[in-house]
TIMAR-683866 format. One record per residue (C-alpha): x, y, z; chain; residue number from 1. Coordinates in steps of 0.001 Angstrom, whole numbers, plus 500000, padded with zeros to 6 digits. Layout:
N
+--------+--------+--------+---+-----+
!     xx !     yy !     zz ! c !   k !
+--------+--------+--------+---+-----+
!      X !      Y !      Z ! A ! NUM !
...
+--------+--------+--------+---+-----+
//
This chain:
438
+--------+--------+--------+---+-----+
!     xx !     yy !     zz ! c !   k !
+--------+--------+--------+---+-----+
! 626189 ! 892820 ! 782358 ! A !   1 !
! 628860 ! 895574 ! 781974 ! A !   2 !
! 631240 ! 893079 ! 784793 ! A !   3 !
! 630050 ! 889896 ! 783044 ! A !   4 !
! 631801 ! 890996 ! 779985 ! A !   5 !
! 634804 ! 892903 ! 780933 ! A !   6 !
! 637569 ! 890532 ! 781083 ! A !   7 !
! 636525 ! 888974 ! 777603 ! A !   8 !
! 636112 ! 892613 ! 776119 ! A !   9 !
! 639818 ! 893725 ! 777516 ! A !  10 !
! 641255 ! 890427 ! 776210 ! A !  11 !
! 639705 ! 891463 ! 772730 ! A !  12 !
! 640817 ! 894810 ! 773589 ! A !  13 !
! 644224 ! 893517 ! 773855 ! A !  14 !
! 644711 ! 891550 ! 770901 ! A !  15 !
! 643286 ! 893633 ! 768522 ! A !  16 !
! 644654 ! 896680 ! 767238 ! A !  17 !
! 642965 ! 899803 ! 768019 ! A !  18 !
! 642315 ! 902493 ! 765406 ! A !  19 !
! 642253 ! 906031 ! 766578 ! A !  20 !
! 641984 ! 907447 ! 763276 ! A !  21 !
! 638281 ! 908654 ! 762909 ! A !  22 !
! 636814 ! 908346 ! 759123 ! A !  23 !
! 633414 ! 909098 ! 759861 ! A !  24 !
! 631376 ! 911997 ! 757976 ! A !  25 !
! 630624 ! 915295 ! 760040 ! A !  26 !
! 628707 ! 915373 ! 762430 ! A !  27 !
! 631038 ! 913125 ! 764549 ! A !  28 !
! 630649 ! 914292 ! 767955 ! A !  29 !
! 627362 ! 913107 ! 769957 ! A !  30 !
! 625154 ! 913188 ! 766867 ! A !  31 !
! 625350 ! 909528 ! 765544 ! A !  32 !
! 622789 ! 909325 ! 762756 ! A !  33 !
! 620104 ! 907178 ! 764980 ! A !  34 !
! 620062 ! 910257 ! 767556 ! A !  35 !
! 620308 ! 913103 ! 764771 ! A !  36 !
! 616922 ! 911541 ! 763365 ! A !  37 !
! 615595 ! 910642 ! 766407 ! A !  38 !
! 616037 ! 915190 ! 767164 ! A !  39 !
! 614535 ! 915620 ! 763814 ! A !  40 !
! 612007 ! 913471 ! 764513 ! A !  41 !
! 610986 ! 915713 ! 767684 ! A !  42 !
! 611117 ! 919014 ! 765618 ! A !  43 !
! 608342 ! 917229 ! 763003 ! A !  44 !
! 606262 ! 916444 ! 766394 ! A !  45 !
! 606843 ! 919480 ! 767765 ! A !  46 !
! 607574 ! 917896 ! 771258 ! A !  47 !
! 607650 ! 920104 ! 774678 ! A !  48 !
! 611385 ! 919649 ! 774598 ! A !  49 !
! 612127 ! 921058 ! 771219 ! A !  50 !
! 609356 ! 923602 ! 771273 ! A !  51 !
! 611387 ! 924803 ! 774718 ! A !  52 !
! 614087 ! 925054 ! 772530 ! A !  53 !
! 612799 ! 926573 ! 769830 ! A !  54 !
! 611437 ! 929287 ! 771872 ! A !  55 !
! 614517 ! 930293 ! 773307 ! A !  56 !
! 616722 ! 930216 ! 770670 ! A !  57 !
! 614676 ! 931678 ! 767947 ! A !  58 !
! 613085 ! 934001 ! 770610 ! A !  59 !
! 616744 ! 935262 ! 770715 ! A !  60 !
! 617180 ! 934652 ! 774343 ! A !  61 !
! 620605 ! 935074 ! 775272 ! A !  62 !
! 622149 ! 931668 ! 776049 ! A !  63 !
! 624918 ! 930641 ! 778299 ! A !  64 !
! 626328 ! 929177 ! 775218 ! A !  65 !
! 625339 ! 930081 ! 772005 ! A !  66 !
! 627801 ! 928328 ! 770068 ! A !  67 !
! 626408 ! 925013 ! 771803 ! A !  68 !
! 622896 ! 926152 ! 771327 ! A !  69 !
! 622607 ! 927667 ! 768031 ! A !  70 !
! 624667 ! 924916 ! 766201 ! A !  71 !
! 622847 ! 922636 ! 767516 ! A !  72 !
! 619560 ! 924410 ! 766627 ! A !  73 !
! 621129 ! 924405 ! 762851 ! A !  74 !
! 621714 ! 921031 ! 762407 ! A !  75 !
! 618538 ! 920187 ! 763632 ! A !  76 !
! 616107 ! 922760 ! 761809 ! A !  77 !
! 618452 ! 923834 ! 758917 ! A !  78 !
! 618620 ! 927050 ! 759778 ! A !  79 !
! 621406 ! 929245 ! 758208 ! A !  80 !
! 620622 ! 931763 ! 759897 ! A !  81 !
! 622040 ! 930263 ! 763554 ! A !  82 !
! 624610 ! 928657 ! 761966 ! A !  83 !
! 626060 ! 931486 ! 760767 ! A !  84 !
! 625989 ! 933123 ! 764189 ! A !  85 !
! 627630 ! 930192 ! 765825 ! A !  86 !
! 630305 ! 929945 ! 763340 ! A !  87 !
! 630735 ! 933939 ! 764565 ! A !  88 !
! 630897 ! 932887 ! 767845 ! A !  89 !
! 633621 ! 929801 ! 767173 ! A !  90 !
! 635656 ! 932320 ! 765528 ! A !  91 !
! 636155 ! 934112 ! 768330 ! A !  92 !
! 635738 ! 932224 ! 771467 ! A !  93 !
! 638319 ! 930687 ! 773466 ! A !  94 !
! 636233 ! 927997 ! 774657 ! A !  95 !
! 637484 ! 925109 ! 772609 ! A !  96 !
! 634832 ! 922583 ! 773679 ! A !  97 !
! 632320 ! 924736 ! 771822 ! A !  98 !
! 634550 ! 925586 ! 768828 ! A !  99 !
! 634862 ! 922142 ! 768302 ! A ! 100 !
! 630724 ! 921699 ! 768090 ! A ! 101 !
! 630519 ! 924203 ! 765965 ! A ! 102 !
! 633294 ! 923217 ! 763338 ! A ! 103 !
! 631610 ! 919796 ! 763536 ! A ! 104 !
! 628019 ! 920691 ! 763195 ! A ! 105 !
! 628190 ! 923066 ! 761176 ! A ! 106 !
! 630688 ! 921960 ! 758836 ! A ! 107 !
! 628857 ! 923396 ! 755410 ! A ! 108 !
! 628880 ! 927131 ! 756727 ! A ! 109 !
! 632706 ! 927473 ! 757354 ! A ! 110 !
! 634502 ! 929190 ! 754573 ! A ! 111 !
! 638180 ! 930065 ! 756149 ! A ! 112 !
! 640736 ! 928092 ! 758141 ! A ! 113 !
! 639976 ! 930110 ! 761173 ! A ! 114 !
! 637927 ! 927899 ! 763698 ! A ! 115 !
! 640313 ! 924807 ! 762475 ! A ! 116 !
! 643234 ! 926916 ! 763091 ! A ! 117 !
! 642405 ! 927661 ! 766426 ! A ! 118 !
! 641472 ! 923478 ! 767270 ! A ! 119 !
! 645074 ! 923180 ! 765633 ! A ! 120 !
! 646992 ! 925289 ! 767823 ! A ! 121 !
! 645311 ! 924341 ! 770856 ! A ! 122 !
! 646261 ! 920406 ! 770215 ! A ! 123 !
! 649657 ! 921493 ! 769702 ! A ! 124 !
! 650006 ! 923603 ! 772775 ! A ! 125 !
! 650878 ! 920932 ! 775537 ! A ! 126 !
! 648260 ! 920107 ! 777775 ! A ! 127 !
! 647895 ! 922805 ! 780810 ! A ! 128 !
! 645632 ! 920803 ! 783152 ! A ! 129 !
! 645078 ! 916889 ! 782959 ! A ! 130 !
! 641306 ! 917353 ! 784260 ! A ! 131 !
! 638432 ! 915171 ! 782834 ! A ! 132 !
! 637143 ! 918334 ! 781160 ! A ! 133 !
! 640390 ! 919710 ! 779770 ! A ! 134 !
! 641070 ! 916121 ! 778717 ! A ! 135 !
! 637130 ! 916018 ! 777353 ! A ! 136 !
! 638019 ! 919764 ! 775083 ! A ! 137 !
! 641453 ! 917708 ! 773756 ! A ! 138 !
! 639466 ! 914436 ! 772792 ! A ! 139 !
! 636277 ! 916292 ! 771160 ! A ! 140 !
! 638864 ! 918702 ! 769240 ! A ! 141 !
! 641157 ! 916104 ! 767775 ! A ! 142 !
! 637819 ! 914323 ! 766642 ! A ! 143 !
! 636210 ! 917259 ! 764790 ! A ! 144 !
! 639971 ! 917853 ! 763196 ! A ! 145 !
! 640176 ! 914270 ! 762048 ! A ! 146 !
! 640158 ! 914555 ! 758472 ! A ! 147 !
! 641171 ! 918148 ! 758694 ! A ! 148 !
! 644798 ! 917324 ! 760326 ! A ! 149 !
! 644543 ! 913260 ! 760316 ! A ! 150 !
! 648159 ! 912967 ! 762078 ! A ! 151 !
! 647908 ! 915604 ! 764887 ! A ! 152 !
! 644013 ! 913724 ! 765811 ! A ! 153 !
! 645197 ! 910443 ! 765724 ! A ! 154 !
! 648224 ! 910757 ! 768117 ! A ! 155 !
! 646334 ! 913072 ! 770448 ! A ! 156 !
! 643690 ! 910123 ! 770603 ! A ! 157 !
! 645651 ! 907782 ! 770977 ! A ! 158 !
! 647589 ! 909853 ! 773701 ! A ! 159 !
! 644525 ! 910552 ! 775935 ! A ! 160 !
! 643390 ! 906721 ! 775667 ! A ! 161 !
! 646566 ! 905122 ! 776305 ! A ! 162 !
! 649072 ! 907124 ! 778548 ! A ! 163 !
! 646127 ! 909337 ! 780616 ! A ! 164 !
! 643352 ! 907125 ! 780532 ! A ! 165 !
! 644721 ! 903843 ! 781035 ! A ! 166 !
! 647840 ! 904922 ! 783416 ! A ! 167 !
! 646016 ! 907934 ! 785316 ! A ! 168 !
! 642510 ! 907393 ! 785198 ! A ! 169 !
! 641022 ! 904149 ! 784632 ! A ! 170 !
! 643659 ! 903037 ! 788015 ! A ! 171 !
! 643017 ! 905259 ! 790078 ! A ! 172 !
! 638941 ! 904958 ! 789487 ! A ! 173 !
! 639504 ! 901246 ! 790496 ! A ! 174 !
! 641561 ! 901930 ! 793521 ! A ! 175 !
! 639287 ! 905111 ! 794609 ! A ! 176 !
! 642496 ! 907089 ! 794663 ! A ! 177 !
! 641086 ! 909608 ! 791568 ! A ! 178 !
! 638212 ! 911754 ! 792666 ! A ! 179 !
! 636505 ! 914490 ! 790529 ! A ! 180 !
! 634017 ! 916859 ! 791349 ! A ! 181 !
! 630187 ! 916066 ! 790115 ! A ! 182 !
! 630051 ! 918410 ! 787378 ! A ! 183 !
! 632633 ! 917017 ! 785789 ! A ! 184 !
! 630812 ! 914073 ! 785298 ! A ! 185 !
! 629027 ! 915417 ! 782444 ! A ! 186 !
! 632173 ! 916147 ! 780799 ! A ! 187 !
! 633073 ! 912184 ! 781383 ! A ! 188 !
! 630369 ! 911145 ! 779292 ! A ! 189 !
! 630917 ! 913567 ! 776821 ! A ! 190 !
! 634208 ! 911831 ! 776508 ! A ! 191 !
! 633124 ! 908537 ! 776925 ! A ! 192 !
! 630596 ! 909057 ! 773977 ! A ! 193 !
! 633325 ! 910710 ! 771386 ! A ! 194 !
! 635939 ! 908349 ! 771798 ! A ! 195 !
! 633173 ! 905420 ! 771557 ! A ! 196 !
! 631691 ! 906797 ! 768706 ! A ! 197 !
! 634961 ! 907122 ! 766600 ! A ! 198 !
! 636764 ! 904649 ! 767540 ! A ! 199 !
! 634849 ! 901557 ! 769407 ! A ! 200 !
! 637014 ! 901696 ! 772024 ! A ! 201 !
! 634445 ! 901670 ! 775226 ! A ! 202 !
! 636936 ! 903459 ! 778125 ! A ! 203 !
! 634376 ! 902069 ! 780555 ! A ! 204 !
! 635940 ! 898776 ! 780144 ! A ! 205 !
! 639101 ! 899884 ! 781924 ! A ! 206 !
! 637199 ! 900150 ! 785362 ! A ! 207 !
! 634012 ! 898177 ! 785171 ! A ! 208 !
! 633042 ! 897631 ! 788376 ! A ! 209 !
! 632944 ! 901478 ! 788947 ! A ! 210 !
! 631195 ! 901937 ! 786031 ! A ! 211 !
! 628307 ! 899580 ! 786948 ! A ! 212 !
! 627927 ! 900626 ! 790330 ! A ! 213 !
! 627941 ! 904373 ! 788949 ! A ! 214 !
! 624094 ! 904812 ! 787949 ! A ! 215 !
! 623139 ! 903624 ! 791315 ! A ! 216 !
! 624890 ! 905633 ! 792810 ! A ! 217 !
! 624157 ! 908857 ! 790932 ! A ! 218 !
! 620794 ! 908343 ! 792087 ! A ! 219 !
! 621061 ! 907714 ! 795798 ! A ! 220 !
! 623393 ! 910691 ! 795857 ! A ! 221 !
! 620715 ! 913226 ! 795068 ! A ! 222 !
! 619093 ! 915349 ! 798393 ! A ! 223 !
! 615357 ! 913620 ! 798832 ! A ! 224 !
! 614042 ! 917231 ! 798387 ! A ! 225 !
! 613621 ! 918809 ! 795096 ! A ! 226 !
! 614717 ! 922727 ! 794316 ! A ! 227 !
! 611897 ! 924769 ! 793171 ! A ! 228 !
! 613372 ! 927045 ! 790857 ! A ! 229 !
! 611837 ! 929617 ! 788243 ! A ! 230 !
! 612545 ! 927741 ! 785212 ! A ! 231 !
! 611870 ! 923847 ! 786658 ! A ! 232 !
! 612297 ! 922202 ! 789804 ! A ! 233 !
! 616156 ! 920650 ! 790491 ! A ! 234 !
! 617172 ! 917035 ! 791910 ! A ! 235 !
! 620171 ! 918615 ! 793682 ! A ! 236 !
! 623238 ! 916178 ! 794226 ! A ! 237 !
! 625449 ! 916055 ! 797228 ! A ! 238 !
! 627446 ! 918972 ! 797710 ! A ! 239 !
! 629970 ! 920322 ! 800439 ! A ! 240 !
! 630147 ! 923656 ! 802117 ! A ! 241 !
! 627102 ! 926085 ! 803476 ! A ! 242 !
! 624568 ! 927874 ! 801063 ! A ! 243 !
! 622584 ! 926611 ! 798360 ! A ! 244 !
! 622793 ! 924620 ! 795909 ! A ! 245 !
! 624467 ! 925274 ! 792744 ! A ! 246 !
! 621962 ! 925093 ! 790322 ! A ! 247 !
! 624611 ! 924991 ! 787427 ! A ! 248 !
! 625790 ! 921702 ! 788955 ! A ! 249 !
! 622363 ! 920310 ! 789116 ! A ! 250 !
! 621700 ! 921061 ! 785406 ! A ! 251 !
! 624653 ! 919467 ! 784546 ! A ! 252 !
! 624301 ! 916369 ! 786876 ! A ! 253 !
! 620756 ! 915612 ! 785324 ! A ! 254 !
! 622652 ! 916053 ! 781517 ! A ! 255 !
! 625195 ! 913506 ! 782828 ! A ! 256 !
! 622557 ! 911342 ! 783807 ! A ! 257 !
! 620830 ! 911799 ! 780511 ! A ! 258 !
! 624007 ! 911117 ! 778404 ! A ! 259 !
! 624624 ! 907745 ! 780570 ! A ! 260 !
! 621444 ! 906565 ! 779380 ! A ! 261 !
! 622187 ! 907413 ! 775893 ! A ! 262 !
! 625616 ! 905722 ! 776249 ! A ! 263 !
! 623826 ! 902374 ! 777184 ! A ! 264 !
! 620490 ! 901937 ! 776721 ! A ! 265 !
! 619974 ! 898191 ! 777065 ! A ! 266 !
! 621957 ! 898172 ! 780811 ! A ! 267 !
! 620087 ! 897573 ! 783571 ! A ! 268 !
! 621410 ! 899985 ! 785673 ! A ! 269 !
! 621029 ! 902253 ! 783007 ! A ! 270 !
! 617065 ! 901653 ! 782964 ! A ! 271 !
! 616652 ! 902298 ! 786506 ! A ! 272 !
! 618551 ! 906149 ! 785969 ! A ! 273 !
! 615820 ! 906301 ! 783009 ! A ! 274 !
! 613133 ! 905864 ! 785496 ! A ! 275 !
! 614452 ! 908633 ! 787540 ! A ! 276 !
! 614588 ! 911223 ! 784755 ! A ! 277 !
! 611115 ! 910736 ! 782828 ! A ! 278 !
! 609097 ! 912680 ! 785256 ! A ! 279 !
! 608527 ! 916260 ! 783036 ! A ! 280 !
! 608727 ! 918278 ! 786115 ! A ! 281 !
! 612488 ! 917833 ! 786569 ! A ! 282 !
! 612771 ! 918972 ! 782711 ! A ! 283 !
! 615398 ! 921628 ! 782174 ! A ! 284 !
! 613817 ! 924353 ! 780666 ! A ! 285 !
! 616370 ! 927473 ! 781427 ! A ! 286 !
! 618626 ! 928789 ! 778600 ! A ! 287 !
! 621535 ! 926733 ! 779922 ! A ! 288 !
! 619848 ! 923196 ! 780595 ! A ! 289 !
! 617958 ! 923052 ! 777810 ! A ! 290 !
! 620189 ! 922129 ! 774924 ! A ! 291 !
! 621454 ! 919508 ! 777190 ! A ! 292 !
! 617971 ! 918531 ! 777722 ! A ! 293 !
! 616789 ! 918397 ! 773853 ! A ! 294 !
! 620089 ! 916629 ! 772994 ! A ! 295 !
! 620186 ! 913680 ! 775162 ! A ! 296 !
! 616836 ! 913116 ! 776497 ! A ! 297 !
! 614946 ! 910210 ! 774701 ! A ! 298 !
! 610955 ! 909905 ! 775813 ! A ! 299 !
! 611012 ! 906890 ! 773670 ! A ! 300 !
! 613045 ! 905144 ! 776046 ! A ! 301 !
! 611721 ! 902969 ! 778338 ! A ! 302 !
! 612918 ! 902836 ! 781810 ! A ! 303 !
! 612569 ! 900946 ! 784961 ! A ! 304 !
! 611222 ! 902571 ! 788369 ! A ! 305 !
! 613767 ! 903303 ! 790963 ! A ! 306 !
! 611335 ! 902499 ! 793870 ! A ! 307 !
! 612933 ! 898560 ! 792971 ! A ! 308 !
! 616067 ! 900055 ! 793637 ! A ! 309 !
! 617896 ! 898895 ! 797339 ! A ! 310 !
! 617704 ! 901959 ! 799696 ! A ! 311 !
! 621390 ! 901636 ! 800157 ! A ! 312 !
! 624541 ! 902128 ! 797814 ! A ! 313 !
! 628083 ! 901284 ! 798381 ! A ! 314 !
! 629809 ! 902594 ! 795951 ! A ! 315 !
! 632880 ! 900424 ! 796811 ! A ! 316 !
! 635629 ! 901351 ! 794109 ! A ! 317 !
! 635333 ! 904847 ! 795295 ! A ! 318 !
! 634743 ! 904331 ! 798808 ! A ! 319 !
! 631354 ! 906136 ! 798736 ! A ! 320 !
! 628101 ! 905261 ! 800493 ! A ! 321 !
! 624678 ! 906347 ! 800254 ! A ! 322 !
! 621375 ! 905352 ! 802257 ! A ! 323 !
! 617879 ! 906957 ! 802106 ! A ! 324 !
! 614781 ! 905817 ! 804347 ! A ! 325 !
! 612630 ! 905390 ! 801494 ! A ! 326 !
! 611746 ! 906801 ! 798127 ! A ! 327 !
! 609771 ! 909546 ! 799094 ! A ! 328 !
! 610786 ! 913744 ! 799167 ! A ! 329 !
! 610465 ! 913723 ! 803310 ! A ! 330 !
! 612563 ! 910710 ! 803224 ! A ! 331 !
! 615801 ! 910736 ! 805695 ! A ! 332 !
! 618985 ! 910472 ! 803769 ! A ! 333 !
! 622690 ! 909565 ! 804813 ! A ! 334 !
! 626263 ! 910121 ! 802494 ! A ! 335 !
! 629723 ! 909073 ! 803425 ! A ! 336 !
! 632625 ! 909802 ! 800884 ! A ! 337 !
! 636359 ! 910920 ! 802041 ! A ! 338 !
! 636176 ! 910833 ! 806079 ! A ! 339 !
! 632758 ! 912970 ! 805537 ! A ! 340 !
! 629382 ! 912422 ! 806775 ! A ! 341 !
! 626498 ! 914499 ! 805925 ! A ! 342 !
! 622497 ! 913734 ! 806801 ! A ! 343 !
! 619525 ! 915007 ! 805265 ! A ! 344 !
! 616515 ! 915347 ! 807427 ! A ! 345 !
! 613974 ! 917535 ! 808221 ! A ! 346 !
! 614463 ! 919342 ! 805234 ! A ! 347 !
! 617793 ! 920409 ! 805611 ! A ! 348 !
! 621393 ! 918920 ! 805192 ! A ! 349 !
! 623113 ! 918242 ! 808369 ! A ! 350 !
! 627003 ! 917401 ! 809177 ! A ! 351 !
! 627821 ! 914623 ! 811883 ! A ! 352 !
! 631072 ! 914110 ! 813393 ! A ! 353 !
! 632881 ! 910700 ! 812725 ! A ! 354 !
! 633147 ! 910217 ! 816367 ! A ! 355 !
! 630141 ! 909875 ! 817244 ! A ! 356 !
! 629515 ! 906498 ! 819394 ! A ! 357 !
! 625731 ! 905977 ! 818276 ! A ! 358 !
! 625214 ! 903920 ! 814893 ! A ! 359 !
! 622932 ! 905260 ! 812244 ! A ! 360 !
! 619837 ! 903133 ! 810660 ! A ! 361 !
! 618355 ! 904084 ! 807765 ! A ! 362 !
! 615746 ! 902196 ! 805682 ! A ! 363 !
! 616721 ! 898861 ! 807453 ! A ! 364 !
! 620930 ! 899915 ! 806838 ! A ! 365 !
! 622940 ! 900192 ! 809691 ! A ! 366 !
! 626224 ! 902091 ! 809737 ! A ! 367 !
! 628860 ! 901902 ! 812759 ! A ! 368 !
! 631293 ! 904797 ! 812934 ! A ! 369 !
! 634599 ! 903141 ! 812919 ! A ! 370 !
! 637766 ! 902294 ! 815212 ! A ! 371 !
! 640849 ! 900546 ! 815230 ! A ! 372 !
! 639205 ! 897960 ! 818173 ! A ! 373 !
! 635408 ! 898141 ! 818450 ! A ! 374 !
! 632578 ! 895413 ! 819107 ! A ! 375 !
! 628813 ! 895288 ! 818242 ! A ! 376 !
! 625542 ! 893333 ! 818592 ! A ! 377 !
! 623987 ! 893272 ! 815735 ! A ! 378 !
! 620700 ! 892697 ! 817673 ! A ! 379 !
! 618283 ! 891551 ! 814558 ! A ! 380 !
! 615592 ! 888931 ! 813957 ! A ! 381 !
! 615971 ! 889343 ! 809965 ! A ! 382 !
! 619250 ! 889630 ! 807832 ! A ! 383 !
! 620587 ! 893101 ! 808366 ! A ! 384 !
! 622909 ! 894802 ! 805952 ! A ! 385 !
! 625636 ! 897150 ! 808019 ! A ! 386 !
! 628666 ! 899188 ! 807234 ! A ! 387 !
! 631357 ! 900141 ! 809007 ! A ! 388 !
! 632815 ! 903429 ! 807855 ! A ! 389 !
! 635768 ! 905585 ! 808627 ! A ! 390 !
! 638206 ! 902764 ! 808978 ! A ! 391 !
! 641931 ! 903534 ! 806893 ! A ! 392 !
! 641508 ! 903043 ! 803431 ! A ! 393 !
! 642244 ! 899332 ! 802126 ! A ! 394 !
! 643101 ! 898723 ! 805831 ! A ! 395 !
! 643357 ! 895120 ! 806803 ! A ! 396 !
! 641018 ! 894262 ! 810214 ! A ! 397 !
! 640475 ! 890777 ! 811790 ! A ! 398 !
! 636705 ! 890014 ! 812389 ! A ! 399 !
! 635208 ! 887681 ! 814889 ! A ! 400 !
! 631676 ! 887294 ! 815431 ! A ! 401 !
! 630711 ! 884724 ! 818696 ! A ! 402 !
! 631169 ! 880878 ! 818020 ! A ! 403 !
! 632744 ! 881536 ! 814370 ! A ! 404 !
! 636296 ! 881499 ! 813270 ! A ! 405 !
! 638472 ! 884965 ! 813083 ! A ! 406 !
! 638540 ! 886238 ! 809119 ! A ! 407 !
! 640940 ! 888929 ! 808091 ! A ! 408 !
! 638617 ! 891674 ! 805520 ! A ! 409 !
! 640173 ! 894834 ! 804110 ! A ! 410 !
! 638145 ! 897908 ! 803912 ! A ! 411 !
! 637523 ! 899835 ! 800941 ! A ! 412 !
! 638652 ! 903077 ! 799333 ! A ! 413 !
! 636992 ! 905079 ! 801485 ! A ! 414 !
! 637729 ! 902813 ! 804396 ! A ! 415 !
! 634215 ! 900960 ! 804552 ! A ! 416 !
! 633774 ! 897398 ! 805756 ! A ! 417 !
! 630037 ! 896165 ! 804733 ! A ! 418 !
! 628464 ! 893013 ! 806045 ! A ! 419 !
! 625333 ! 891400 ! 805509 ! A ! 420 !
! 624541 ! 889683 ! 808793 ! A ! 421 !
! 622043 ! 886504 ! 809159 ! A ! 422 !
! 619307 ! 886726 ! 811795 ! A ! 423 !
! 621145 ! 886504 ! 815172 ! A ! 424 !
! 620792 ! 887384 ! 818761 ! A ! 425 !
! 623028 ! 888408 ! 821618 ! A ! 426 !
! 625980 ! 887823 ! 819227 ! A ! 427 !
! 628817 ! 890271 ! 818961 ! A ! 428 !
! 630990 ! 891408 ! 816720 ! A ! 429 !
! 634373 ! 892432 ! 817285 ! A ! 430 !
! 636690 ! 894336 ! 814537 ! A ! 431 !
! 640335 ! 894885 ! 815081 ! A ! 432 !
! 642966 ! 896514 ! 813154 ! A ! 433 !
! 645378 ! 893602 ! 811966 ! A ! 434 !
! 649123 ! 894740 ! 813432 ! A ! 435 !
! 652064 ! 894601 ! 810901 ! A ! 436 !
! 655264 ! 893440 ! 811948 ! A ! 437 !
! 657679 ! 896014 ! 812416 ! A ! 438 !
+--------+--------+--------+---+-----+
//
């Protein structure tokens, strides 16, 4: 749905003058009227998420992000005590994101200009970093200050959308030249929510195919086996390096999935993500995760079973590929991104050299390790989805199949060629890098 409407939406966006001055009343950040009603209803009915959140906050547990947690508790419950604690935190902290949330969600309890001055000073200084979390912080600070500093707020939002997003990030997402770590995916969706809720600008429209494919990639890029922790089980997203998974990243990854569903509840792609999320054993119950779980989860939202998703996902714009043999926890799993291959089988992660000559078959999909010149025989009696990985990114290749004309194909941002071969026996496929004239 997103891809089908993107061209029309971009055309409309280019002909209608965009408005970068938020006029909404507080709260402006993430808690539109519909979501705030949902959270208050969850409190009234004593849902599992509210009960866990209340138990930790009211029980004086140490919350790693106390400004975020206490201000959320205040705006849902009306507790002045925890709202004042959030305001006191925001007056002292250097965490601009939390300060902006407190300023927005506890507006009725703020009696001095300290937090507003902190946000103004932050926006007046040049951006030290241009990564997604840093620009998210600037966007939500600008939105929180919209009525207190209208001109700086408007100019900052316009700069973020027109200069940073549309000239740097969106082109990089479309071409596969911009990558961000998995933990930044939550910051990305906070940015998407904040901008759309206050300006009616959907930043996804600048990279429609990327965002259409992103939900399925998120699901396929988790390892099959789950990680049991004291507070709950975690699904662990793909990561590089050795050692145990970082559960902070796993929690933020689930928070990103929850906020992805909340951003577009009607899209089929996100309904599969909702089907992935609704199992209560993965509900974030710890002091770090429960505010995110309570803020974004919608137990009333129907989902589609991810068992109906294909077992392979080629995220072409980013040049990534993920496969699994089944949807069971003991499945074999394969991931390729940025020239690196990783397997998960027999309960553990395994690296594999890109020089391996043997193809890999998982879940009915075959992967060949590419060369500038190569040939193979897809001996199949049925249709077969095939990928050749490890080629030059955006490289041009001649592809010849016996008894067919040579065609030229261009690999994606990760050097991947995708094929859907019809049933054919004893026919050879030849791939050769196109030699450019000197």
